[in-house]
C-alpha positions in Angstrom: 14.8 4.2 -11.6 12.4 1.7 -10.1 11.3 0.6 -13.5 14.9 0.3 -14.7 15.6 -1.9 -11.7 12.7 -4.2 -12.4 13.6 -4.5 -16.1 17.2 -5.5 -15.0 15.7 -8.3 -12.9 13.7 -9.5 -15.9 16.8 -9.5 -18.1 18.7 -11.4 -15.5 16.0 -14.0 -15.5 16.8 -14.5 -19.2 13.5 -13.4 -20.8 13.9 -14.2 -24.4 11.3 -11.6 -25.4 10.2 -8.2 -23.9 8.3 -8.7 -20.7 4.6 -8.5 -20.7 2.6 -6.0 -18.7 1.4 -8.8 -16.4 5.0 -9.8 -15.7 5.9 -6.3 -14.8 2.8 -6.0 -12.7 3.6 -9.1 -10.7 7.0 -7.8 -9.8 5.6 -4.4 -8.6 3.0 -6.2 -6.6 5.8 -8.3 -5.0 7.7 -5.1 -4.2 4.7 -3.4 -2.7 3.6 -6.4 -0.6 7.1 -6.8 0.9 8.2 -5.9 4.4 5.7 -3.4 5.7 8.1 -2.2 8.3 10.7 -1.1 5.8 8.1 0.3 3.4 6.8 2.6 6.1 10.2 4.5 6.1 9.6 5.4 9.7 11.5 8.3 11.1 10.8 7.5 14.8 9.7 4.7 17.0 6.0 5.6 17.0 5.8 5.5 13.3 7.5 2.2 13.2 5.2 0.3 15.6 2.2 1.7 13.8 3.4 0.2 10.5 2.5 -3.4 11.5 2.3 -5.9 14.3 5.7 -7.5 13.5 7.6 -4.2 13.4 10.1 -3.3 16.0 12.5 -0.4 16.6 16.2 -1.0 17.4 17.4 1.8 19.7 20.9 0.4 19.7 23.4 3.3 19.0 25.3 3.2 15.8 22.4 2.0 13.6 21.4 4.0 10.6 18.0 5.6 10.8 16.8 3.7 7.7 17.7 0.3 9.3 16.2 0.8 12.7 12.6 -0.2 11.8 12.2 -3.8 10.7 10.6 -7.0 11.7 11.7 -8.1 15.2 13.2 -11.4 14.0 15.2 -9.5 11.4 16.5 -7.1 14.0 17.6 -10.0 16.1 19.3 -11.6 13.2 21.3 -8.4 12.5 22.6 -8.4 16.1 20.2 -6.0 17.8 19.9 -6.9 21.5 16.5 -7.9 22.8 16.7 -5.3 25.5 17.3 -2.6 22.8 14.2 -3.6 20.7 11.0 -1.6 21.2 8.1 -3.9 20.5 5.1 -3.0 22.7 2.2 -5.5 22.7 -1.6 -5.0 23.3 -3.4 -6.2 26.4 -6.9 -6.6 27.8 -8.3 -6.1 31.2 -11.8 -7.2 32.3 -13.2 -4.5 34.6 -16.7 -5.9 35.4 -17.3 -9.6 35.1 -20.6 -10.4 36.9 -21.7 -14.0 36.3 -24.8 -14.7 34.2 -27.9 -15.4 36.3 -29.0 -19.0 36.8 -32.6 -18.7 37.7 -35.5 -21.1 37.5 -39.2 -20.1 37.1 -41.0 -20.5 40.5 -44.7 -21.3 40.7 -46.6 -19.4 43.3 -45.3 -16.5 45.3 -41.6 -15.9 45.1 -40.2 -14.1 48.1 -36.7 -13.2 46.9 -37.7 -12.4 43.3 -34.9 -10.4 41.7 -35.5 -7.0 40.0 -35.1 -6.9 36.2 -31.9 -4.8 36.6 -30.4 -7.5 38.9 -30.7 -10.2 36.2 -27.5 -10.7 34.1 -27.7 -12.4 30.8 -24.4 -11.3 29.2 -20.8 -11.6 30.6 -18.5 -9.7 30.9 -20.1 -6.3 31.2 -17.1 -4.0 30.9 -13.4 -4.3 29.7 -10.5 -2.3 28.5 -8.4 -3.1 25.4 -4.9 -1.7 24.7 -4.6 -2.0 20.9 -1.4 -1.9 18.8 -1.7 -1.5 15.1 -2.3 -4.8 13.3 -2.2 -6.8 16.5 -5.7 -8.2 17.3 -7.1 -8.5 20.8 -9.7 -11.2 21.5 -12.1 -11.9 24.3 -15.0 -14.3 25.0 -18.5 -13.1 25.5 -21.1 -15.4 27.2 -24.9 -15.0 26.7 -27.5 -17.0 28.6 -31.2 -16.2 28.2 -32.6 -16.1 31.7 -35.7 -18.1 32.5 -38.7 -16.3 33.8 -37.4 -13.0 32.4 -39.9 -10.1 32.5 -41.7 -9.1 29.3 -43.4 -5.9 28.3 -45.9 -6.2 25.4 -47.5 -3.2 23.7 -50.3 -3.9 21.3 -50.5 -1.2 18.6 -53.7 -1.6 16.5 -55.0 0.0 13.3 -58.5 1.4 14.0 -59.4 2.3 10.5 -62.9 1.1 9.5 -61.7 -2.2 7.8 -60.6 -3.4 11.3 -64.0 -3.2 12.9 -64.5 -7.0 13.3 -60.9 -7.3 14.6 -61.5 -4.8 17.4 -64.3 -7.0 18.9 -61.8 -9.9 19.3 -59.0 -7.7 20.7 -61.4 -6.3 23.5 -60.9 -9.5 25.4 -57.2 -9.9 24.6 -55.9 -8.7 27.9 -56.9 -11.4 30.3 -56.5 -14.2 27.7 -53.0 -13.1 26.7 -52.1 -12.7 30.4 -53.0 -16.3 31.0 -50.9 -17.5 28.1 -47.8 -15.3 28.9 -47.9 -16.4 32.5 -46.7 -19.8 31.1 -43.6 -18.0 29.9 -42.9 -15.4 32.6 -44.4 -14.5 35.9 -43.8 -10.7 35.3 -45.8 -9.6 32.3 -47.0 -6.1 31.4 -49.4 -5.2 28.6 -50.3 -1.9 27.0 -52.5 -0.7 24.1 -52.3 2.0 21.5 -54.2 2.8 18.3 -53.5 4.7 15.1 -55.4 5.8 11.9 -53.8 8.5 9.7 -52.4 12.0 9.6 -55.3 14.5 10.1 -54.8 16.4 6.9 -56.0 16.1 3.3 -55.7 13.9 1.3 -55.4 11.2 4.0 -58.7 12.1 5.6 -61.7 14.2 4.7 -61.5 17.6 6.4 -65.1 18.5 6.1 -66.6 19.3 9.5 -69.1 16.5 9.4 -66.4 13.9 8.4 -64.1 15.2 11.1 -66.7 14.3 13.7 -67.8 11.0 12.1 -65.7 9.8 9.1 -67.9 6.8 8.5 -70.8 6.6 6.1 -74.4 5.7 6.8 -75.5 5.1 10.4 -72.1 3.9 11.5 -71.0 5.7 14.7 -67.2 6.2 14.4 -64.8 8.3 16.4 -62.9 11.3 15.0 -59.8 10.5 13.0 -56.5 10.7 14.7 -52.8 9.9 14.1 -51.9 7.9 17.2 -53.3 7.5 20.8 -51.6 5.8 23.7 -54.8 4.2 25.2 -53.2 2.2 28.0 -49.6 2.4 29.2 -47.9 -0.8 30.2 -49.7 -2.5 33.1 -49.9 -5.9 34.8 -53.8 -5.5 35.0 -55.3 -7.5 32.2 -58.8 -6.5 33.2 -58.0 -2.8 32.8 -56.8 -3.6 29.3 -60.1 -5.3 28.5 -62.0 -2.4 30.0 -60.2 0.4 28.1 -59.9 -1.4 24.8 -63.6 -2.3 25.0 -64.5 1.5 25.0 -62.5 2.1 21.7 -64.4 2.9 18.5 -63.4 2.5 14.9 -62.5 5.6 12.9 -61.9 6.0 9.2 -59.6 7.6 6.5 -59.6 8.0 2.7 -56.5 6.2 1.4 -55.5 2.6 1.8 -52.0 2.9 3.4 -52.1 3.8 7.0 -50.0 6.1 9.2 -48.6 3.3 11.3 -45.0 4.4 11.1 -45.8 7.6 13.0 -47.3 5.5 15.7 -44.3 3.1 15.9 -41.9 6.0 16.2 -43.8 7.5 19.1 -44.1 4.1 20.8 -40.3 3.6 20.5 -39.2 7.1 21.7 -41.8 7.9 24.3 -40.5 5.4 26.8 -41.7 7.2 29.9 -45.2 7.7 28.6 -45.5 4.1 27.3 -44.0 2.7 30.5 -41.2 0.6 29.1 -39.1 -1.2 31.6 -35.5 -2.5 31.1 -36.8 -5.9 30.2 -37.8 -7.7 27.0 -39.8 -5.3 25.0 -42.3 -6.5 22.4 -44.3 -4.3 20.0 -47.3 -6.0 18.3 -48.3 -4.0 15.2 -51.7 -5.1 13.9 -53.1 -3.9 10.6 -54.8 -5.1 7.4 -53.2 -2.4 5.1 -49.9 -1.0 3.9 -48.0 1.9 5.3 -46.8 5.4 4.5 -43.2 6.3 4.8 -40.8 9.3 4.4 -41.7 11.4 1.5 -45.4 10.6 1.4 -46.1 13.6 3.7 -45.5 15.9 0.7 -49.0 14.9 -0.6 -50.4 16.8 2.4 -47.9 19.6 2.2 -45.7 18.2 5.0 -42.1 18.6 4.1 -40.2 18.6 7.5 -38.5 15.2 8.1 -39.5 13.3 11.2 -37.4 14.5 14.2 -37.5 11.1 16.0 -38.7 12.8 19.3 -41.7 12.2 21.6 -44.6 14.5 20.9 -47.4 13.1 23.1 -49.8 15.4 24.8 -52.5 13.8 26.8 -51.4 10.5 25.2 -52.1 11.8 21.7 -49.5 12.5 19.0 -50.0 16.2 18.2 -47.4 16.8 15.5 -48.6 14.5 12.7 -49.6 17.5 10.6 -46.1 19.1 11.1 -43.6 16.3 10.6 -43.4 13.8 7.7 -43.6 10.0 8.2 -40.3 8.5 9.4 -38.1 6.5 7.0 -37.6 2.8 7.5 -33.9 3.4 8.4 -35.0 5.9 11.0 -37.4 3.4 12.5 -34.7 0.7 12.5 -32.4 3.0 14.4 -34.9 4.0 17.1 -36.2 0.5 17.6 -32.7 -0.8 18.0 -31.7 2.1 20.3 -34.7 1.3 22.5 -34.3 -2.5 22.3 -37.8 -3.1 20.9 -38.6 -6.3 19.1 -41.4 -5.9 16.6 -44.1 -8.4 15.6 -46.1 -7.5 12.5 -49.6 -9.1 12.8 -51.0 -8.5 9.3 -53.5 -10.1 7.0 -52.5 -12.6 4.3 -52.9 -10.0 1.5 -50.0 -7.9 2.9 -47.7 -10.7 4.0 -45.2 -10.1 1.1 -44.9 -6.4 1.9 -44.2 -6.9 5.6 -41.9 -9.8 5.0 -39.7 -7.4 3.0 -40.0 -4.9 5.9 -39.0 -7.6 8.3 -35.8 -8.2 6.4 -34.9 -4.6 7.0 -35.7 -4.5 10.7 -33.5 -6.8 12.8 -35.2 -8.8 15.5 -38.6 -8.6 14.0 -41.2 -11.2 13.0 -44.3 -11.4 10.8 -47.5 -13.4 11.5 -50.6 -14.0 9.4 -53.6 -12.4 11.1 -57.0 -14.0 10.4 -59.7 -11.9 8.9 -61.1 -11.0 12.4 -57.9 -11.3 14.5 -59.2 -14.5 16.3 -55.8 -16.1 16.1 -53.9 -13.1 17.6 -52.8 -14.8 20.8 -51.3 -17.8 19.0 -49.7 -15.5 16.6 -48.0 -13.5 19.4 -46.8 -16.6 21.2 -45.3 -18.1 18.0 -43.6 -14.9 17.1 -42.2 -14.4 20.6 -40.8 -17.9 20.5 -39.3 -17.3 17.1 -37.6 -14.0 18.2 -36.4 -15.4 21.5 -34.8 -18.4 19.8 -32.2 -16.2 18.0 -29.4 -14.1 19.5 -27.8 -11.4 17.3 -25.0 -9.2 18.5 -24.6 -5.7 17.3 -22.0 -3.0 18.0 -22.0 0.8 18.1 -20.2 2.8 15.5 -16.5 1.9 15.3 -13.7 4.5 15.2 -12.0 4.9 11.8 -9.3 2.3 11.5 -10.9 -0.2 14.0 -12.3 -3.5 12.8 -14.3 -6.1 14.7 -14.9 -9.8 14.0 -17.3 -12.3 15.5 -17.2 -16.0 15.9 -20.0 -17.9 17.6 -20.2 -21.2 19.3 -23.8 -22.1 19.3 -26.1 -24.9 20.5 -25.1 -28.5 19.5 -21.6 -27.5 18.6 -22.5 -25.3 15.7 -19.7 -22.8 14.9 -20.3 -19.7 12.8 -17.9 -17.0 11.6 -17.7 -13.9 9.3 -21.2 -12.5 8.8 -22.9 -15.4 10.6 -20.6 -15.1 13.5 -22.8 -12.5 15.1 -25.7 -14.8 15.7 -26.9 -18.1 17.1 -30.3 -19.7 16.2 -32.5 -22.4 17.8 -31.7 -21.2 21.3 -34.1 -22.2 24.1 -34.6 -20.3 27.3 -31.7 -21.3 29.7 -29.3 -22.3 26.9 -25.8 -20.8 27.0 -23.9 -19.6 23.9 -20.5 -18.1 23.5 -19.0 -15.6 21.2 -15.3 -14.9 20.5 -14.9 -11.2 19.5 -11.7 -9.9 18.0 -10.9 -6.2 17.8 -8.1 -4.9 15.5 -6.8 -1.4 14.9 -4.8 0.0 12.0 -2.4 2.9 12.6 -3.2 5.3 15.4 -7.0 5.9 15.3 -8.4 9.2 16.7 -4.9 10.5 17.2 -4.4 8.1 20.1 -7.4 9.3 22.2 -9.4 6.7 24.0 -12.7 5.5 22.4 -15.6 3.5 23.8 -17.7 1.1 21.9 -20.6 -1.0 23.0 -21.8 -4.5 22.0 -25.2 -5.8 22.8 -27.7 -8.5 21.7 -30.5 -7.0 19.7 -33.7 -6.7 21.6 -32.0 -6.7 25.0 -31.1 -3.8 27.3 -27.9 -5.3 28.5 -24.6 -4.4 26.8 -20.8 -4.8 27.0 -18.8 -1.6 27.3 -15.3 -1.7 25.7 -12.8 1.0 26.3 -10.2 1.2 23.5 -6.8 2.6 24.2 -4.4 2.9 21.3 -0.6 2.3 21.5 0.8 5.1 19.3 4.2 5.7 20.9 7.0 3.6 22.3 8.0 3.6 26.0 11.4 5.0 25.1 9.7 8.1 23.7 8.7 9.0 27.2 11.9 7.9 29.0 15.5 9.2 28.6 14.5 11.8 26.0 17.1 14.5 25.5 16.1 17.6 23.6 18.8 19.6 21.8 21.1 16.7 22.4 24.8 17.1 21.6 24.5 13.7 19.8 22.2 15.4 17.4 24.4 18.5 16.9 22.0 20.4 19.1 19.6 20.3 16.2 17.3 17.5 17.3 15.9 15.3 20.1 17.7 12.1 21.1 15.2 9.4 21.7 15.0 5.6 21.3 18.7 5.5 20.3 18.4 7.9 17.4 18.1 11.6 16.6 14.7 13.0 15.8 15.8 16.1 13.9 14.1 19.4 14.1 12.3 20.7 11.1 14.9 21.7 8.4 17.6 19.4 9.7 18.7 16.0 8.3 21.4 13.5 8.7 22.1 10.7 11.2 23.2 13.4 13.7 21.1 16.2 12.2 24.3 17.7 11.0 23.0 19.0 7.7 20.4 21.5 6.6 17.6 20.1 4.4 18.1 23.2 2.2 21.6 22.1 1.3 20.8 18.5 0.5 19.9 18.9 -3.1 22.9 21.2 -4.1 25.0 19.9 -7.0 28.2 20.1 -5.0 26.9 17.8 -2.3 25.3 15.4 -4.7 28.3 15.2 -6.9 30.1 13.0 -4.3 27.2 10.6 -4.4 27.5 10.0 -8.2 29.7 7.2 -9.6 31.8 8.1 -12.7 29.8 11.4 -13.3 26.6 9.4 -13.6 23.3 11.2 -13.4 22.0 8.6 -10.9 22.5 9.5 -7.2 23.8 6.6 -5.2 23.0 4.4 -8.3 19.3 5.0 -7.5 19.7 2.5 -4.6 20.1 5.0 -1.8 20.0 8.5 -0.5 22.7 11.1 -0.5 22.8 12.4 3.0 25.4 15.1 3.7 27.5 13.9 0.8 27.5 10.2 1.7 25.4 7.5 0.3 23.0 5.7 2.7 21.9 2.6 0.9 18.2 1.6 0.8 17.1 -1.4 2.8 15.5 -4.4 1.2 12.3 -6.1 2.4 14.3 -9.3 2.7 16.9 -8.8 5.4 19.2 -11.3 3.5 19.3 -8.9 0.5 21.6 -5.9 0.8 22.9 -3.0 -1.3 26.5 -2.1 -0.7 29.5 -0.2 -2.1 30.5 3.5 -1.8 27.8 4.4 -4.3 25.4 1.6 -3.5 26.3 0.1 -6.8 26.6 -3.5 -5.6 24.1 -5.9 -4.3 23.9 -9.6 -3.4 20.6 -10.5 -5.0 20.7 -9.3 -8.6 22.8 -12.1 -10.2 21.8 -14.6 -12.8 19.3 -17.2 -11.7 18.7 -20.8 -12.7 15.6 -22.7 -11.8 14.5 -19.6 -10.0 17.5 -19.9 -7.6 20.1 -17.2 -7.2 23.3 -18.5 -8.9 21.5 -21.8 -9.3 21.9 -22.4 -5.6 25.6 -23.4 -6.4 27.3 -20.1 -5.6 27.1 -16.7 -4.0 26.3 -13.3 -5.5 29.0 -10.7 -5.0 28.3 -7.3 -6.5 26.0 -8.7 -9.1 28.4 -11.5 -10.2 28.1 -15.2 -9.3 31.1 -16.7 -7.6 30.5 -20.5 -8.2 31.2 -23.3 -5.9 33.8 -26.0 -6.9 32.6 -28.3 -9.7 30.2 -25.7 -11.0 30.6 -23.0 -13.7 28.6 -20.7 -15.9 27.1 -17.2 -15.4 24.4 -18.7 -13.1 26.6 -21.5 -11.7 24.2 -23.9 -13.4 26.8 -25.9 -15.4 28.0 -29.0 -13.5 31.6 -30.2 -14.2 30.7 -33.7 -13.0 30.4 -36.3 -15.8 29.0 -39.1 -13.7 25.5 -38.2 -14.7 26.4 -38.8 -18.4 27.6 -42.4 -18.0 25.6 -45.0 -19.9 25.0 -48.6 -18.7 28.0 -49.6 -20.9 30.2 -47.1 -18.9 30.6 -44.9 -21.9 30.0 -41.2 -21.9 26.6 -40.7 -23.5 26.7 -44.2 -24.9 29.3 -43.0 -27.3 26.6 -41.3 -29.3 26.8 -37.7 -27.8 28.8 -35.3 -25.6 28.4 -34.4 -22.0 27.7 -30.7 -21.4 27.2 -29.4 -17.9 26.3 -32.9 -16.7 23.7 -33.5 -19.5 24.1 -35.6 -22.6 23.7 -33.8 -26.0 23.1 -36.7 -28.4 24.9 -36.3 -31.8 23.0 -39.2 -33.4 19.4 -38.0 -34.0 18.0 -41.5 -33.7 19.1 -41.8 -30.0 17.6 -39.9 -27.1 17.3 -40.1 -23.3 19.6 -38.9 -20.5 22.5 -41.1 -21.7 21.6 -41.4 -25.4 20.5 -45.0 -25.0 16.9 -44.7 -26.2 16.0 -45.2 -29.8 12.2 -44.7 -30.3 12.3 -45.2 -34.1 14.3 -48.4 -34.2 12.6 -51.6 -35.5 10.5 -53.4 -32.9 9.4 -50.4 -30.9 5.8 -50.7 -31.8 5.6 -54.4 -30.9 7.6 -53.8 -27.7 5.0 -51.3 -26.3 1.9 -52.8 -27.9 0.6 -54.7 -24.8 1.2 -51.8 -22.4 -0.5 -49.3 -24.7 -3.5 -51.7 -25.1 -4.0 -52.3 -21.4 -3.6 -48.7 -20.3 -5.7 -47.1 -23.1 -8.4 -49.8 -23.5 -8.1 -52.1 -20.4 -7.7 -55.2 -22.6 -4.9 -57.5 -23.6 -2.5 -59.9 -21.9 -1.1 -57.4 -19.4 -4.6 -56.3 -18.3 -4.1 -57.6 -14.7 -0.5 -56.5 -14.3 -0.8 -53.2 -16.2 -0.3 -50.9 -13.2 2.9 -52.6 -12.2 4.5 -53.2 -15.6 3.2 -50.3 -17.8 3.6 -47.1 -15.8 6.9 -46.1 -17.5 5.4 -43.7 -20.0 2.9 -40.8 -20.0 -0.3 -41.7 -21.9 -2.1 -39.0 -23.8 -5.4 -39.8 -25.6 -6.6 -38.0 -28.8 -9.9 -38.1 -30.6 -8.8 -39.3 -34.1 -5.6 -40.1 -36.1 -5.3 -36.6 -37.4 -4.6 -35.4 -33.8 -1.6 -37.7 -33.4 1.8 -35.9 -33.3 3.5 -35.7 -36.7 7.3 -36.0 -37.2 7.7 -32.3 -37.9 5.7 -31.2 -34.8 8.5 -32.0 -32.3 12.3 -31.6 -32.2 12.6 -35.3 -31.3 11.8 -38.4 -33.4 8.2 -39.7 -33.2 7.3 -43.3 -34.1 3.8 -44.0 -35.6 2.4 -47.5 -34.8 -0.6 -49.5 -36.0 -1.4 -52.7 -34.0 -4.2 -55.2 -34.0 -5.8 -56.9 -30.9 -7.4 -60.3 -30.4 -10.8 -59.0 -31.8 -9.2 -57.9 -35.1 -9.6 -54.3 -34.0 -6.8 -51.9 -35.0 -5.5 -49.2 -32.6 -3.1 -46.4 -33.6 -0.5 -44.6 -31.4 2.8 -42.8 -31.5 5.8 -43.4 -29.3 8.5 -40.7 -28.5 11.0 -39.8 -25.9 10.9 -36.2 -24.7 14.2 -35.6 -22.9 13.8 -38.0 -20.0 10.1 -38.7 -20.4 8.4 -41.2 -22.6 5.2 -40.0 -24.3 2.6 -42.2 -26.0 -0.3 -40.5 -27.9 -3.1 -43.0 -28.6 -6.4 -42.7 -30.5 -9.1 -43.3 -27.9 -11.3 -45.4 -30.1 -10.6 -48.8 -31.6 -11.0 -49.3 -35.4 -12.9 -52.5 -35.6 -14.2 -54.2 -38.9 -17.9 -53.6 -39.2 -20.3 -56.6 -39.4 -23.1 -57.1 -42.0 -26.0 -54.7 -41.9 -29.0 -56.9 -41.1 -31.8 -54.5 -42.0 -30.9 -54.0 -45.7 -30.3 -57.7 -46.1 -33.7 -58.6 -44.7 -35.4 -55.8 -46.6 -33.7 -57.0 -49.8 -34.8 -60.7 -49.3 -38.4 -59.6 -48.5 -38.4 -57.2 -51.5 -37.1 -60.0 -53.8 -39.7 -62.5 -52.6 -42.4 -59.9 -53.2 -41.1 -59.1 -56.7 -40.8 -62.7 -57.7 -44.3 -63.4 -56.5 -45.6 -60.4 -58.5 -43.7 -61.7 -61.6 -45.2 -65.2 -61.2 -48.7 -63.7 -60.9 -48.2 -61.6 -64.0 -47.0 -64.6 -66.0 -49.9 -66.7 -64.8 -52.3 -63.9 -65.7 -50.8 -63.6 -69.1 -51.1 -67.3 -69.7 -54.7 -67.4 -68.6 -55.5 -64.5 -71.0 -53.9 -66.3 -73.9 -55.7 -69.5 -73.0 -59.1 -67.7 -72.7 -58.6 -66.0 -76.1 -57.8 -69.3 -77.7 -60.9 -71.0 -76.3 -63.1 -68.0 -77.3 -61.8 -68.1 -80.9 -62.5 -71.9 -81.0 -66.0 -71.2 -79.8 -66.7 -68.6 -82.4 -65.4 -70.9 -85.1 -67.6 -73.8 -84.0 -70.6 -71.4 -83.8 -70.1 -70.4 -87.4 -69.8 -74.0 -88.6 -73.0 -75.1 -86.7 -76.2 -75.8 -88.9 -79.5 -75.3 -86.9 -83.1 -76.6 -87.9 -85.5 -73.6 -88.4 -88.9 -75.4 -88.0 -91.3 -74.5 -85.2 -91.4 -76.4 -82.0 -94.6 -78.4 -81.9 -95.0 -77.9 -78.3 -94.4 -74.1 -78.3 -97.3 -71.9 -77.4 -97.2 -68.2 -77.8 -97.6 -66.1 -74.7 -99.8 -63.5 -76.5 -103.6 -63.9 -76.6 -105.8 -61.6 -78.8 -109.3 -60.8 -77.8 -111.9 -58.9 -80.1 -114.5 -56.5 -78.5 -117.9 -57.6 -79.8 -119.3 -54.1 -79.4 -116.6 -52.4 -81.4 -117.8 -51.1 -84.7 -114.7 -49.4 -85.9 -116.3 -45.9 -85.5 -114.5 -42.9 -84.0 
């Protein structure tokens, strides 16, 4: 039935094709997000006020049960008297509101020094909120970090063998740290504890000799242990030096240490450690990683850590019995005991403890030097970092209760949402404010009171908030008549209506619920033997249709069978009956001078008059106040525009030129004279509209500017709007290409030069050959004298050996 109703709306809105899934979905979302008061279908006042903050219950007699719960303004519009509307509101009461302490640090002896529990840093301390469903209650919380506030610092140190050189520097830490911390507070306590590892394999060697001295060689080490509380918190720095000076290094086998066991005991053994209700700092010093929950299985330890104190003679005795605590378990215990942790670790393990810091609120990480020589500066810097940030946290909220924070921090910085819980860069003595809003939904915890607490992390002070939930109306407690005659003795008369007993229905509880679905009773609620009861727009109660109520109080079902309504008529421009009529039983009754199914057809012809006083310029007919041009060349609201007539391109050339390219004669007056059309740019001429693309004429234009560049555009009139599509680039004639010309000239000169050289060479070869031939000819014709030269002497001289006889 609901789907049929939505489809009917879509048809009335004149969908030309079947509605899409998204269209149907949007209508259903609208329906579901309507009036939450009506959607609740409340049967009594308590259910009504729990539906939403704007819901009220009309206890005025004569109202139908289905119409009593609605938004308060709608009830008033329908005539329900203010005094007859139940609309309880939430309230807040501040029970304890002690002002924050304004205290300055005093040098010397202070005679009237307040105790730590007498110092107030948060205001108010206790309040009560009465919450109604959906109606938020807000209050302001003030925080001021008191100056000279006491500090407890517990130094927890890894005494595995790798920390040997560090121990020497820590032995004198007490007095030195006392002197530095005295600059911050006059009330400072310090304690010391140490840890190594669980005393089982494979964490330590369990051979008897190694249990006595786990170190190798001539090193004298103490027996391994899990955790020792060496010195409870004290103001005596010399005692710290004395006891720490007696400590000895121990040893273990694996690299990660059992520091988590030690942190857990320090957090939960408050009495043994000596924690006061002041600022609590835990300095965790190590040069190694850590074991956590699950690692105990390596030593056969499977019981999870119980988070309780197990110190006997200041030694943790259950390390062999309980597993290491998990990180989440540590976070809980540190937070519950308001302990702020400072991890003093070597540079090698900085990344590991940085990740751990991100999981533990109000913690800091400092880089410890190789021998812990910088530990005092590290502690001071970490303390300043922690004390400069205030983070609010709350206890577990009851189901259906939400809380929001908004902070007003130093220098006017305002944070909300997730950052609304905190303020940073706070100095001692600075005051910050938080606005806290608490909202409930429905009736949490069946209306029983709940208590929640809000506190700044790392501080012992907290705000206690008592939550009371408004789940019933005042009229449900006053003037209640059980088995009232108004309810046929079958119900309780309260808040102006009958609250029927189980099994009874009807305005006066006059019918049995077992009889409601019988065919005889339902038959009187069907129109024309239809299968739909009350046209699917109501309920058949005791044989009479009670029509459903709409989220919009202006919309109503009516009729004997709820077959009529005043909102399901034809629409125009998303207005019911075009805004020119009224909807009566799904039919539009139009106002004078209007006609049509949606009253969207005007009978006034004045809007069709052209400048020549003719209807539609004599080139069309006036239909519903709009011209329908019969001559296809003419367009516009009065058929006076002809976009394809001669001269159109020249007429709009200058305006197109100035708007598209910022040039031309109208460049300076373009904004004033050329804003009469919509300009749309396209990349090339192929993107310009074509005559067959639109139902109206499109004129193609080609014009040239002063630089002999062509630009192309189209001009058209779309109903009452003029559209110009223009190609965004000018078509300019291209100039000569210099490079090829220069290259051609150079190549020509070179070629001509080469040709001249070749011709010269050829001529020289021909000339040389002719000369040589002439020489040969003259040589042949020459006649030379063959006589000897009288002055010629031979270069050869012959000498005869006188001893030579010619014998061998």
